[in-house]
C-alpha positions in Angstrom: -41.6 -28.4 42.0 -38.0 -29.6 40.7 -37.9 -30.3 37.0 -35.7 -33.2 35.7 -32.8 -33.0 33.7 -33.3 -34.3 30.4 -30.4 -36.6 29.3 -29.1 -36.6 26.0 -30.9 -39.1 23.6 -30.6 -40.0 20.2 -32.2 -36.6 19.2 -29.3 -34.6 20.7 -26.5 -32.7 18.6 -26.3 -33.1 14.5 -27.2 -35.5 11.7 -24.0 -36.8 9.5 -26.8 -34.7 6.8 -26.0 -31.9 8.1 -22.4 -31.9 9.1 -21.6 -32.4 5.6 -23.9 -29.3 4.5 -22.2 -27.0 6.7 -19.0 -28.4 5.4 -19.7 -28.2 2.0 -21.1 -24.5 2.0 -17.8 -24.1 4.0 -15.8 -25.2 1.4 -17.4 -23.6 -1.7 -17.4 -20.4 0.8 -13.2 -20.8 0.5 -13.3 -21.7 -3.0 -14.7 -18.4 -4.1 -14.0 -15.5 -1.1 -9.6 -16.7 -1.4 -8.6 -16.1 -4.0 -11.3 -12.8 -3.8 -8.6 -12.2 -0.4 -6.2 -12.5 -2.2 -7.2 -9.5 -4.8 -7.5 -7.2 -2.2 -4.8 -8.1 0.0 -2.3 -7.5 -3.3 -4.5 -4.0 -3.9 -3.9 -2.9 0.0 0.0 -3.4 -0.3 -0.2 -1.0 -3.2 -2.3 1.4 -1.5 -0.8 1.7 2.0 2.7 1.9 0.2 1.1 4.5 -2.3 0.0 6.1 1.0 2.9 5.9 3.4 5.3 7.8 0.5 2.5 10.4 -0.1 2.4 11.0 3.2 6.8 11.3 3.7 6.1 13.7 0.7 4.5 15.7 3.1 6.2 15.5 6.3 9.1 16.7 4.7 7.8 19.6 2.8 6.7 20.6 6.6 9.6 19.8 7.7 11.6 21.8 5.4 8.7 25.1 6.0 9.2 24.5 9.4 12.9 24.3 10.3 13.6 26.5 6.9 15.6 24.3 6.2 16.1 22.5 2.2 14.9 18.8 2.6 15.5 15.7 0.0 14.3 12.6 -1.4 16.2 10.6 -3.6 13.9 7.6 -4.8 15.6 4.6 -6.7 13.1 2.7 -9.0 12.6 -0.7 -9.8 15.3 -0.8 -12.6 18.2 0.2 -9.5 20.1 -2.9 -9.0 21.7 -2.1 -6.2 18.9 -1.0 -4.0 15.8 -1.6 -5.7 11.5 0.5 -5.1 12.9 2.4 -2.2 13.6 5.9 -1.1 15.6 7.9 1.9 15.2 11.0 3.1 16.3 12.8 6.0 13.4 13.3 8.7 13.0 16.7 11.1 15.0 15.1 13.5 18.3 15.0 11.3 18.1 11.5 11.2 18.5 9.5 7.9 15.2 6.8 7.2 15.3 4.0 4.6 11.8 2.7 3.2 11.5 -0.2 1.0 8.3 -0.8 -0.4 6.4 -4.1 0.3 7.5 -7.2 -1.4 5.8 -7.5 -5.7 5.0 -3.1 -5.1 6.9 -1.2 -7.6 7.9 2.3 -7.9 7.9 3.7 -12.3 9.7 7.2 -12.2 12.2 6.2 -15.2 15.3 5.9 -13.3 16.6 7.5 -9.2 15.0 10.8 -9.0 15.3 13.3 -6.3 13.3 15.6 -5.6 14.1 18.4 -3.2 11.6 20.9 -0.5 13.5 24.8 -0.2 11.9 26.4 3.1 9.1 27.8 1.4 7.4 24.5 0.6 8.6 24.6 -3.0 10.5 22.2 -4.7 12.7 25.0 -7.1 12.0 22.9 -10.4 10.3 23.7 -13.4 8.4 21.0 -14.3 5.9 18.1 -11.3 8.4 15.1 -10.6 5.4 12.0 -11.2 6.7 9.0 -9.1 4.1 5.8 -9.8 3.8 2.9 -7.8 2.0 -0.1 -9.2 1.5 -3.7 -8.5 -0.5 -6.4 -10.9 -3.3 -7.5 -8.2 -4.3 -10.4 -10.8 -3.9 -12.1 -14.7 -6.8 -9.3 -15.4 -5.7 -6.1 -13.4 -3.2 -3.8 -12.2 -3.0 -1.1 -9.4 -1.2 2.3 -10.1 -1.1 5.2 -7.7 0.4 8.0 -9.2 2.3 10.6 -6.8 2.9 14.3 -8.4 4.8 16.7 -6.4 4.2 20.3 -8.2 6.4 22.6 -8.3 4.4 24.6 -5.9 4.9 22.0 -4.1 1.7 20.6 -3.8 1.6 17.0 -3.6 -1.5 14.7 -5.5 -2.2 11.5 -5.4 -4.5 9.7 -8.2 -5.4 5.8 -8.8 -5.9 3.9 -12.2 -5.9 0.8 -12.8 -4.2 -1.2 -16.1 -3.8 -4.3 -17.9 -0.8 -6.8 -16.8 
């Protein structure tokens, strides 16, 4: 037996009160979720910038050992007037690479800094090099990643927070 098609009647769809309830709930999610998403994005930017810098340090060290040649990176922190928050190095192919950090992310190193790795992976210096990458996340919190390069060439990263 063939079924009859059901035609939409006055009960089909959503009522005005149901639609307003859904719109109000969406508004609440956006109201409270928007700032949290913005904070998460800023935290991602500073973490990503620190990860890229630490990875470039490691790649430069591996290149120095693998090619038995000294590799040098020049770091310009936020106080450099001509090219702030960027660093330059020569990669394994011999190409000069300049990386500028994301907008709002700062390098704190106490001025222009140079780090060199020799053919055994050590820096040849007597003290560790410390470079910080930081950003204010909101008015209550800032994230700072401290990258330390020891005289033997060991590279480590540590995260801390601060009050801006």
